[in-house]
C-alpha positions in Angstrom: -9.5 -9.8 32.9 -10.3 -12.5 30.4 -10.6 -11.7 26.7 -12.2 -14.2 24.4 -11.5 -14.2 20.6 -13.4 -16.6 18.4 -11.5 -17.4 15.1 -13.4 -19.8 12.9 -14.2 -22.8 15.2 -11.2 -22.2 17.5 -11.8 -20.5 20.9 -8.7 -18.8 22.2 -8.6 -17.5 25.7 -6.1 -14.8 26.6 -5.7 -14.1 30.3 -4.6 -10.5 30.9 -3.9 -9.8 34.6 -5.9 -6.8 35.7 -2.8 -5.2 37.3 -1.2 -5.0 33.9 -4.2 -3.4 32.1 -3.5 0.2 30.9 -6.2 2.3 29.2 -4.7 5.0 27.0 -6.3 8.3 27.9 -5.9 12.0 27.0 -2.5 13.2 28.3 -0.8 9.9 27.7 2.2 10.6 25.4 1.1 7.8 23.1 -2.6 8.9 23.1 -2.4 10.7 19.7 -0.8 7.7 18.1 -3.4 5.3 19.5 -6.3 7.6 18.6 -6.0 6.6 15.0 -6.6 3.0 15.9 -9.6 4.0 18.0 -11.3 5.8 15.1 -10.6 3.6 12.1 -8.3 0.8 10.9 -9.9 0.3 7.5 -12.9 -1.9 7.8 -16.3 -1.4 6.2 -19.2 -3.6 5.2 -20.4 -3.8 1.6 -23.9 -2.5 1.4 -25.3 -5.1 -0.9 -24.0 -8.2 0.9 -22.8 -7.0 4.3 -19.5 -8.7 3.6 -16.4 -7.2 5.3 -14.0 -5.3 3.0 -11.0 -3.0 3.4 -11.2 0.7 2.5 -9.0 2.2 -0.2 -5.9 3.6 1.4 -6.0 1.3 4.5 -3.3 -0.9 2.9 -0.6 -0.3 0.3 -1.2 -3.4 -1.7 1.5 -5.9 -0.7 3.3 -3.4 1.6 1.1 -3.9 4.6 -1.6 -2.0 6.5 -1.4 1.5 7.9 -2.8 0.2 11.2 0.1 -2.2 11.6 2.6 0.6 11.3 0.9 2.4 14.2 0.7 -0.8 16.3 4.4 -1.4 15.7 5.3 2.1 16.6 3.3 1.8 19.9 5.0 -1.5 20.7 8.4 0.1 20.0 7.5 3.0 22.3 7.0 0.4 25.1 3.2 0.4 25.2 2.1 -3.1 26.2 -0.3 -5.1 24.0 -2.6 -5.3 27.0 -3.3 -1.6 26.8 -6.9 -0.8 26.1 -8.2 1.6 23.4 -11.9 2.6 23.2 -12.6 1.5 19.7 -15.4 3.5 17.8 -16.0 0.9 15.0 -17.2 -2.6 14.5 -14.8 -5.2 12.9 -15.1 -8.8 11.9 -13.4 -9.8 15.2 -15.2 -7.5 17.7 -17.8 -4.9 18.3 -17.0 -1.3 19.1 -15.9 -0.6 22.7 -12.8 -1.1 24.8 -10.3 -3.5 23.3 -6.7 -4.3 23.9 -4.0 -3.5 21.4 -3.5 -7.3 21.0 -7.1 -7.6 19.8 -6.7 -4.7 17.4 -3.5 -6.2 16.1 -5.4 -9.5 15.3 -8.0 -7.5 13.3 -5.2 -5.4 11.6 -3.5 -8.6 10.5 -6.9 -9.5 8.9 -6.9 -6.1 7.2 -3.4 -6.8 5.8 -4.4 -10.2 4.4 -7.7 -9.0 2.8 -5.8 -5.9 1.5 -3.6 -8.3 -0.5 -6.6 -10.1 -1.8 -8.3 -6.8 -2.9 -5.1 -5.8 -4.6 -5.6 -8.7 -6.9 -9.4 -8.2 -7.0 -9.1 -4.7 -8.5 -7.4 -6.1 -11.6 -9.8 -9.0 -11.7 -12.8 -6.6 -11.7 -11.2 -4.6 -14.5 -10.6 -7.8 -16.5 -14.2 -8.9 -16.0 -15.5 -5.5 -17.1 -13.2 -5.5 -20.2 -14.1 -9.1 -21.3 -17.1 -8.1 -23.4 -14.8 -5.7 -25.3 -12.8 -8.6 -26.6 -15.4 -9.2 -29.4 -15.2 -5.6 -30.6 -11.4 -5.3 -30.3 -11.7 -2.3 -28.0 -10.0 -4.0 -25.1 -6.9 -3.4 -23.0 -4.7 -6.4 -22.7 -3.0 -4.8 -19.8 -6.0 -5.5 -17.5 -5.7 -9.2 -18.1 -1.9 -9.2 -17.9 -1.9 -7.2 -14.6 -4.5 -9.4 -13.2 -2.3 -12.5 -13.7 0.7 -10.6 -12.3 -1.2 -9.4 -9.2 -2.3 -13.0 -8.5 1.2 -14.3 -8.7 2.4 -11.6 -6.4 -0.1 -12.2 -3.7 0.3 -16.0 -3.8 4.1 -15.5 -3.5 3.3 -13.2 -0.5 1.6 -16.0 1.3 -2.1 -15.7 0.2 -3.7 -19.1 -0.4 -5.3 -19.6 -3.8 -8.4 -20.8 -2.0 -8.9 -17.4 -0.2 -12.1 -15.7 -1.2 -12.9 -12.1 -2.2 -15.6 -10.4 -0.3 -19.1 -11.2 -1.7 -20.3 -8.2 -3.7 -22.7 -7.2 -6.5 -21.0 -5.5 -9.5 -23.0 -4.3 -12.5 -26.1 -6.0 -11.1 -24.4 -9.4 -11.0 -23.1 -11.4 -8.1 -19.3 -11.2 -7.6 -17.8 -13.9 -5.4 -15.3 -16.8 -5.5 -11.8 -17.8 -4.6 -8.9 -15.8 -6.1 -7.9 -18.9 -8.1 -11.5 -19.3 -9.5 -11.6 -15.6 -10.5 -8.1 -15.8 -12.1 -9.1 -18.7 -14.2 -12.5 -17.2 -15.2 -11.5 -13.7 -16.0 -7.7 -13.3 -16.2 -6.5 -16.6 -17.8 -9.2 -16.8 -20.5 -9.2 -13.0 -21.1 -5.4 -12.8 -21.5 -5.4 -15.8 -23.8 -8.1 -14.3 -26.1 -6.6 -10.8 -26.0 -3.1 -12.1 -26.7 -4.3 -14.1 -29.7 -6.2 -11.1 -31.1 -3.3 -8.8 -30.5 -0.9 -11.2 -32.2 -3.3 -11.4 -35.2 -3.8 -7.6 -35.4 0.0 -6.9 -35.2 1.0 -9.6 -37.7 0.6 -7.3 -40.9 2.8 -4.6 -39.2 5.4 -7.1 -38.1 5.6 -8.5 -41.6 7.0 -5.4 -43.2 8.0 -3.1 -40.4 10.9 -3.3 -37.9 12.7 -1.3 -35.2 11.3 2.2 -34.5 8.8 2.1 -37.3 7.2 -1.0 -35.8 7.1 0.6 -32.3 5.4 3.7 -33.6 3.0 1.8 -35.8 1.9 -0.6 -33.0 1.5 2.4 -30.6 -0.8 4.5 -32.9 -2.0 2.0 -35.5 -2.5 4.9 -37.9 0.0 7.5 -39.2 -0.2 10.5 -41.5 1.9 10.5 -44.6 3.5 13.4 -46.5 0.7 15.4 -48.1 -1.7 14.8 -45.2 -3.2 11.4 -46.1 -3.9 9.1 -43.2 -3.1 5.4 -43.5 -3.2 2.1 -41.6 -1.7 0.2 -44.5 1.6 -1.3 -43.3 3.0 -1.4 -46.9 2.5 2.3 -47.3 4.1 2.9 -43.9 7.1 0.9 -45.0 7.5 2.8 -48.2 7.4 6.3 -46.5 10.5 7.7 -44.8 8.5 10.4 -43.1 5.5 10.0 -40.8 3.4 12.4 -38.8 1.2 12.1 -35.7 -1.3 14.8 -34.8 -1.9 15.2 -31.0 -4.7 17.4 -29.7 -4.3 18.1 -26.0 -7.0 19.9 -24.0 -5.3 23.3 -24.3 -6.8 26.0 -26.4 -5.4 29.1 -28.1 -6.5 32.7 -27.1 -9.0 32.7 -29.9 -10.6 29.5 -28.6 -9.2 27.0 -31.2 -7.8 23.7 -30.0 -4.0 23.5 -30.0 -2.6 20.7 -32.2 0.9 19.3 -31.8 2.2 17.9 -35.0 5.0 15.4 -34.5 7.2 14.6 -37.5 9.3 11.4 -37.7 12.2 11.0 -40.0 13.3 7.4 -40.6 16.5 6.0 -42.0 16.7 3.1 -44.5 17.0 0.8 -41.5 13.6 2.0 -40.2 15.2 3.7 -37.2 14.3 7.2 -36.2 16.8 9.7 -37.5 15.1 12.9 -36.3 11.9 13.9 -34.5 10.4 17.4 -34.4 7.2 18.9 -33.1 5.3 22.0 -34.2 2.3 23.6 -32.4 -0.6 25.0 -34.3 -3.8 26.8 -33.4 -6.4 24.6 -34.9 -5.5 21.8 -37.4 -2.2 21.9 -39.0 -2.2 23.2 -42.7 -1.5 20.7 -45.5 1.8 22.5 -46.1 3.0 21.3 -42.8 3.0 17.6 -44.0 6.2 17.6 -46.0 
């Protein structure tokens, strides 16, 4: 039997002697293991563009594809790569029908590669969506930072910067390009802008606060002072030895009022936390609690 695979412009001919062909059927001890490969290895086509993409869960980011684990287990069990599985799905490399494990492995390697690209792409999309928020200050610098980190990780794992994400339409706009192009457009510029804005917004706190006070202030931006007054003024924060934060989880009391958790921070003269206590209230904490 002759199997032809067309990869790009290269035609590879693999001669598989008919006597060595084995079709995995019901009753074969490895049939159950191979049946997963027959039903799905993770491919789907994006509706708007028909580009091939990898389903969520088909890969574990940089850790490889689920289908490769199955293929390696079959190989370890002594099942030859010439064994045939009746595949129920289309893939970029072949149409549904009978295919050898070798052919499925080729497609699975493609799944692994594209899975790495999509690991980066998820962060690039989040960075793109968060970019308009840079003007309002309601952004998450983590999207841009993680986008850069994911890019570095997949390039280190062997993905070429020129590899492209699957063409798509996101938010009504075309989404395409190489991973390097997307990194420069959304991750680099976004992180640079976000980092500059974050540095500027943190500067007043860093000027007068240190240690634990600085950590708490940068986390919440606003604290409650003794007496119940809220403030975002770093100088008032520096002068106070006691701060409060009021947390309102989704839990409610038996009478229907929202539960509030009031956290009290006691700071020493070195601005380190000396003591932290929490008190739970049904409804807002009374002013007497802020002492």
